[in-house]
Structure formats: C-alpha cells, structure tokens
C-alpha positions in Angstrom: -10.5 -14.6 40.9 -8.5 -11.4 41.4 -6.2 -10.1 38.8 -2.8 -8.5 39.4 -3.7 -5.3 37.5 -0.1 -4.1 37.1 0.7 -7.3 35.2 -2.1 -6.8 32.7 -1.1 -5.5 29.3 -4.4 -3.5 29.1 -3.5 -1.6 32.2 0.1 -0.9 31.1 -1.1 0.5 27.7 -3.8 2.5 29.5 -1.0 4.0 31.7 0.9 4.9 28.5 -2.3 6.6 27.1 -2.7 8.6 30.3 1.0 9.7 30.0 0.5 10.7 26.4 -2.5 12.7 27.3 -0.7 14.7 30.0 2.1 15.4 27.6 -0.3 16.5 24.8 -2.3 18.8 27.2 0.9 20.6 28.3 0.9 22.6 25.1 -2.7 23.7 25.3 -3.6 27.3 26.0 -3.7 28.2 29.7 -7.4 29.2 29.5 -8.2 25.6 28.8 -6.9 24.5 32.2 -10.4 24.1 33.6 -12.0 23.1 30.4 -10.7 20.6 27.9 -7.4 19.9 29.7 -9.3 19.0 32.9 -11.8 16.8 31.0 -9.1 15.0 29.0 -6.9 14.3 32.0 -9.9 13.0 34.0 -10.9 10.7 31.2 -7.3 9.5 30.7 -6.8 8.8 34.4 -10.2 7.0 34.5 -9.0 4.4 32.0 -6.3 2.6 34.0 -8.0 3.5 37.3 -11.1 1.5 36.4 -9.0 -1.5 35.3 -7.3 -1.4 38.7 -10.5 -1.1 40.6 -12.2 -3.8 38.6 -9.2 -6.2 39.0 -9.7 -6.0 42.8 -13.3 -6.9 42.7 -14.6 -10.3 43.9 -16.1 -11.5 40.6 -15.1 -11.4 37.0 -18.6 -10.0 36.3 -17.7 -7.0 38.4 -14.4 -6.7 36.6 -16.1 -6.8 33.2 -18.4 -4.0 34.4 -15.4 -1.8 35.3 -13.7 -2.6 32.0 -16.9 -1.3 30.2 -16.6 1.9 32.2 -12.9 2.1 31.2 -13.8 1.7 27.5 -16.4 4.4 27.9 -13.7 6.7 29.2 -11.5 5.9 26.2 -14.3 6.9 23.8 -14.7 10.1 25.8 -11.0 10.8 25.6 -11.0 10.1 21.8 -13.8 12.6 21.3 -12.0 15.2 23.4 -8.8 14.7 21.3 -10.8 15.2 18.1 -12.2 18.4 19.6 -8.7 19.6 20.5 -7.6 19.0 16.9 -10.6 20.9 15.7 -9.6 23.8 17.9 -6.0 23.5 16.7 -4.6 22.6 20.1 -3.4 19.3 18.6 -2.1 18.6 15.1 -3.9 16.1 13.0 -0.9 13.8 13.5 -1.0 14.0 17.3 -4.8 13.4 17.3 -4.3 10.5 14.9 -1.5 9.0 17.1 -3.6 8.9 20.3 -6.7 7.9 18.4 -4.8 4.9 17.0 -3.5 4.0 20.4 -7.0 4.2 21.9 -8.3 2.0 19.1 -5.6 -0.6 19.6 -6.3 -0.6 23.4 -10.1 -0.9 22.9 -9.5 -4.0 20.7 -7.2 -5.4 23.4 -9.9 -4.9 26.1 -12.5 -6.5 23.9 -10.3 -9.6 23.5 -9.4 -9.7 27.2 -13.1 -9.4 28.2 -13.8 -12.6 26.2 -11.5 -14.5 28.5 -13.4 -13.6 31.7 -16.0 -15.9 33.1 -19.0 -13.6 33.4 -21.7 -16.3 33.5 -21.7 -16.8 37.3 
C-alpha cells in the first residue's frame, strides 16, 4: 500500500523542521559553511526525504525501515543543534525550540509506525 507522502502530517512537520534548520543556519559564521551548517542541512533534508522515499516503496515493512532512517536523522540533527548552542551559534531558546519540535515529531512517527502492517 503506497502512501501519499505530501498528505502525511509527519512529512509536513518534517518539512517545517527542515525550513527551521535552514533559517537557523543562516546566522552561523561563514567558516561553518562546510562544517556544522552542511551537516545540519543534510540531516534536516534527510528527514522528509526518507519519509517520501519510504512512502513510495512496495511494502509497509520497507516504509517502516525508511521511517527508522528518518528518525535517526532527527537525532543527528538534534545533536548538531545542541553542539551549535554549545558553540554559541544558537541561543538556548533556539536550540530548545527545534529540540521540542523534533521530540514532538519523533513521537508522531512512533505513533504512525504502529499503524503500519509490518508483519508480512
């Protein structure tokens, strides 16, 4: 069963997270362009991209696997945001805001994955 990924709330929120990440990275120092900025953007883009790719797969088991990859990218992004706050590229408030958004999204994905038929 294929899912229409653009209609999935988990994909929509993941797109919001990617947008937030790009906005936050815009204020980082230029010398981080190939470091933390690149890593954060890559992780942020991976989150909705893996949802979309998984939604197009033939089985819900495959979809669940891509959701796991997406969740892994979200943890990676959260770690990078915490590092950015430690380096004073983000305020604690900014880091907390995206961390809360990621936590909310991770819970949404967990609940969504429970609806998938992954026993076949």
